[in-house]
C-alpha positions as CSV (number, residue, x, y, z in Angstrom):
1,M,151.8,-40.6,-9.4
2,R,154.1,-43.6,-9.5
3,I,157.9,-42.5,-9.9
4,P,159.3,-44.1,-13.3
5,H,161.3,-47.1,-12.6
6,I,164.5,-46.6,-15.4
7,Y,167.3,-49.2,-16.6
8,Q,170.6,-47.3,-16.6
9,P,173.6,-49.7,-17.4
10,S,176.3,-47.9,-15.6
11,D,177.7,-47.2,-12.1
12,L,175.7,-45.2,-9.8
13,I,176.9,-43.0,-7.1
14,I,175.3,-41.0,-4.5
15,N,175.5,-37.5,-5.3
16,Q,177.4,-38.0,-8.2
17,P,175.7,-36.3,-11.5
18,T,175.1,-39.1,-14.1
19,E,174.0,-38.6,-17.6
20,L,171.4,-41.3,-18.8
21,S,171.7,-43.5,-21.7
22,E,170.2,-42.9,-25.0
23,D,167.1,-45.4,-24.3
24,A,166.5,-44.0,-20.9
25,V,166.8,-40.1,-22.4
26,G,163.9,-41.4,-25.1
27,H,161.5,-42.5,-22.3
28,I,162.1,-39.6,-19.9
29,A,162.3,-36.4,-22.1
30,R,160.2,-37.4,-25.0
31,V,157.6,-40.2,-23.7
32,L,157.2,-39.0,-20.1
33,R,158.3,-35.7,-20.9
34,M,159.6,-34.9,-17.3
35,G,161.5,-31.9,-16.4
36,E,164.2,-30.4,-13.9
37,G,163.7,-31.5,-10.2
38,D,161.3,-34.5,-11.0
39,Q,162.4,-38.1,-9.3
40,V,163.1,-41.2,-11.2
41,S,163.9,-44.4,-9.7
42,L,167.1,-45.9,-11.6
43,F,168.5,-49.8,-11.5
44,N,171.4,-50.9,-13.1
45,G,171.1,-54.7,-12.6
46,Q,173.6,-54.9,-10.0
47,G,170.8,-55.3,-7.3
48,G,168.7,-52.3,-5.5
49,E,167.6,-49.1,-6.8
50,Y,168.5,-45.2,-6.7
51,L,166.0,-42.6,-5.9
52,A,167.4,-39.7,-8.3
53,T,166.4,-36.0,-9.0
54,I,166.5,-34.9,-12.8
55,E,169.4,-32.1,-12.7
56,S,169.0,-31.1,-16.4
57,V,167.1,-32.5,-19.6
58,S,166.6,-31.7,-23.1
59,K,165.8,-34.2,-26.4
60,K,168.7,-35.9,-26.3
61,S,170.3,-35.6,-23.1
62,V,169.2,-36.2,-19.3
63,T,171.4,-35.8,-16.3
64,V,170.2,-37.0,-12.9
65,V,171.9,-36.8,-9.2
66,P,171.0,-39.9,-7.5
67,T,170.5,-39.0,-3.9
68,D,169.3,-42.5,-2.1
69,F,169.8,-46.1,-2.4
70,I,167.1,-48.5,-1.9
71,D,168.1,-52.1,-0.8
72,K,165.0,-53.8,-2.9
73,C,164.7,-57.1,-4.1
74,T,161.5,-58.3,-6.3
75,E,163.3,-61.1,-7.6
76,S,161.8,-64.8,-7.0
77,P,163.6,-67.3,-5.1
78,L,162.7,-69.6,-7.9
79,K,165.3,-69.1,-10.6
80,V,164.1,-70.3,-14.2
81,H,165.7,-70.6,-17.2
82,L,163.1,-70.7,-20.5
83,G,164.1,-72.4,-23.3
84,Q,161.5,-71.1,-26.0
85,G,160.9,-72.5,-29.6
86,I,160.9,-69.4,-31.4
87,S,157.5,-68.3,-32.7
88,R,156.7,-65.9,-35.5
89,G,156.1,-62.2,-35.1
90,E,154.9,-60.6,-32.2
91,K,153.7,-64.1,-30.4
92,M,157.2,-64.2,-29.5
93,D,157.8,-60.4,-28.0
94,F,154.7,-61.3,-26.2
95,T,156.3,-64.0,-24.6
96,I,159.7,-62.6,-23.5
97,Q,157.7,-59.8,-22.1
98,K,155.5,-61.4,-20.0
99,S,157.8,-64.2,-18.7
100,V,160.3,-61.1,-17.5
101,E,156.8,-60.0,-15.6
102,L,156.5,-63.4,-14.2
103,G,160.0,-63.3,-12.4
104,V,161.9,-65.5,-15.1
105,S,165.7,-65.4,-14.9
106,E,167.1,-66.5,-18.3
107,I,165.7,-67.1,-21.6
108,T,167.0,-69.0,-24.5
109,P,165.0,-68.6,-27.9
110,L,165.4,-72.1,-29.8
111,F,165.5,-73.0,-33.8
112,T,163.6,-76.2,-33.7
113,T,162.4,-78.5,-36.9
114,R,158.8,-76.5,-36.8
115,C,159.7,-73.2,-35.7
116,G,158.9,-71.9,-39.0
117,V,161.4,-68.8,-38.4
118,K,164.5,-68.1,-40.4
119,L,167.1,-65.8,-38.8
120,S,170.9,-65.4,-39.8
121,G,173.4,-62.9,-39.7
122,D,172.5,-59.2,-39.2
123,R,168.7,-59.9,-39.2
124,L,169.4,-62.5,-36.3
125,A,171.7,-60.1,-34.3
126,K,169.0,-57.1,-34.8
127,K,166.0,-59.6,-33.7
128,H,168.2,-60.7,-30.7
129,Q,168.9,-57.1,-29.7
130,Q,165.1,-56.2,-29.8
131,W,164.5,-59.1,-27.5
132,Q,166.9,-57.9,-25.1
133,K,165.3,-54.8,-25.0
134,I,161.7,-56.1,-24.8
135,A,163.1,-57.9,-21.4
136,I,164.6,-54.3,-20.0
137,S,161.2,-52.5,-20.9
138,A,159.4,-55.4,-19.2
139,A,161.8,-55.3,-16.2
140,E,161.0,-51.4,-16.0
141,Q,157.5,-51.9,-16.1
142,S,157.2,-54.7,-13.3
143,G,159.9,-53.1,-10.7
144,R,162.4,-55.7,-11.1
145,N,165.9,-54.6,-10.3
146,Y,167.7,-57.2,-12.4
147,I,167.7,-57.9,-16.1
148,T,166.8,-61.2,-17.4
149,K,169.2,-62.3,-19.7
150,I,168.2,-63.1,-23.4
151,H,170.6,-65.5,-24.7
152,T,172.2,-65.7,-28.2
153,P,169.2,-68.1,-30.1
154,M,170.7,-71.3,-30.7
155,T,169.4,-74.9,-31.7
156,L,167.2,-77.1,-29.6
157,E,170.5,-79.9,-29.6
158,Q,172.7,-77.3,-28.5
159,W,170.7,-76.2,-25.6
160,L,170.0,-79.7,-24.5
161,V,173.6,-80.6,-24.3
162,Q,174.5,-77.7,-21.9
163,Q,175.2,-79.0,-18.2
164,S,173.2,-78.1,-15.8
165,E,171.9,-79.0,-12.1
166,E,168.6,-77.5,-12.8
167,L,165.0,-79.7,-13.1
168,K,164.6,-80.1,-16.7
169,L,160.8,-79.9,-17.6
170,T,159.4,-80.2,-20.7
171,L,155.4,-79.5,-21.7
172,H,153.6,-82.4,-23.1
173,P,149.9,-83.1,-23.1
174,R,150.2,-86.6,-22.7
175,A,152.4,-86.9,-19.8
176,T,152.2,-88.2,-16.2
177,H,153.9,-86.0,-14.4
178,S,152.2,-82.6,-12.9
179,I,154.0,-79.7,-11.3
180,K,152.4,-80.8,-8.1
181,T,154.2,-83.9,-8.0
182,L,157.6,-82.5,-9.0
183,P,160.6,-82.4,-5.8
184,E,161.6,-79.3,-5.0
185,P,164.2,-77.3,-7.2
186,N,166.9,-76.7,-5.2
187,H,169.0,-75.6,-8.3
188,G,166.4,-74.0,-10.1
189,V,164.4,-75.2,-13.4
190,R,165.2,-75.5,-17.0
191,F,162.0,-75.3,-18.6
192,L,161.4,-76.0,-22.3
193,V,158.3,-75.0,-24.7
194,G,158.0,-76.0,-28.2
195,P,157.0,-73.5,-31.4
196,E,154.0,-72.9,-33.0
197,G,153.9,-76.2,-34.6
198,G,155.3,-78.3,-31.4
199,F,157.8,-80.7,-31.3
200,T,158.6,-83.5,-33.5
201,D,158.3,-87.1,-31.9
202,E,162.4,-87.2,-32.7
203,E,162.6,-83.7,-30.5
204,M,160.5,-85.2,-27.7
205,H,163.2,-88.5,-27.5
206,S,165.9,-86.2,-27.3
207,T,164.5,-84.2,-24.4
208,S,164.1,-87.6,-22.6
209,E,167.5,-88.8,-23.3
210,H,168.9,-85.1,-22.0
211,G,166.8,-85.8,-18.5
212,F,164.2,-83.3,-19.3
213,V,160.7,-84.8,-17.5
214,D,157.5,-84.5,-19.1
215,I,154.9,-82.7,-17.3
216,K,151.3,-81.5,-18.0
217,I,149.1,-78.6,-16.7
218,G,145.6,-80.4,-17.7
219,P,143.7,-81.5,-20.6
220,R,143.9,-78.8,-23.1
221,V,146.4,-78.1,-25.7
222,L,147.6,-74.4,-25.2
223,R,149.4,-72.3,-27.8
224,T,152.9,-72.0,-27.2
225,E,152.9,-68.4,-25.9
226,T,149.9,-69.5,-23.3
227,A,151.9,-72.4,-22.4
228,A,155.3,-70.7,-21.4
229,L,153.0,-68.3,-19.1
230,T,150.9,-71.0,-17.9
231,V,153.7,-72.9,-16.8
232,L,155.9,-70.2,-15.0
233,S,152.9,-68.9,-13.4
234,A,152.0,-72.4,-12.0
235,L,156.1,-72.9,-11.0
236,Q,156.1,-69.4,-9.0
237,L,153.1,-70.6,-7.2
238,Q,154.0,-73.9,-6.5
239,F,157.9,-72.9,-5.6
240,G,158.4,-69.2,-6.1
241,D,157.1,-66.0,-4.9
242,L,153.1,-65.7,-6.5
243,A,150.6,-66.1,-3.9
244,L,146.7,-66.4,-3.9
């Protein structure tokens, strides 16, 4: 049986009992129904993972004792920052979850002209928190030891003007460049995907003005959630650690 891989946002010290976070308690005690003496793998986002033994467990608290540190890295050598036009409902959740599984480093949800999602104030804060929890869960499931940062949602223009040495890419069905024609991204990739309604002509013009290169991945028009995952997979195959 696979040892559960759990995120614990605190320092972890060998042989020192640690009380797990509320989210970890819920997963271990109420979902997995684990007991004293069972083993878990913990990570705190600082690299590597800790093999730990459950010392005590109840519905509201779990205490573990880390016994071994494993210097294990499952991160891709390719750093990718995804700027994703916010899509409706579960589509955005799906994009974040699968992008984390594919090794994305950072995600910034973007408000665009055609995004069709209105969020502000408390609703925006709760949605942002939900997206970060999805990223944590996806890291646990995929065996990553770092947490993908979900940045505070912002407008497309705010994201475009950020200074960056990353290779900047935008998906466009009429582009002349493909991923195979791109130079080696020595400083990582900053990749932009539009919402369900796509970008306006003005927005596409703005991406070009800010140094983004249009790329295509084939003759078919992909849904926003399909586009992000397809390009991430292609980038990881070309420059990262996916293998055929």
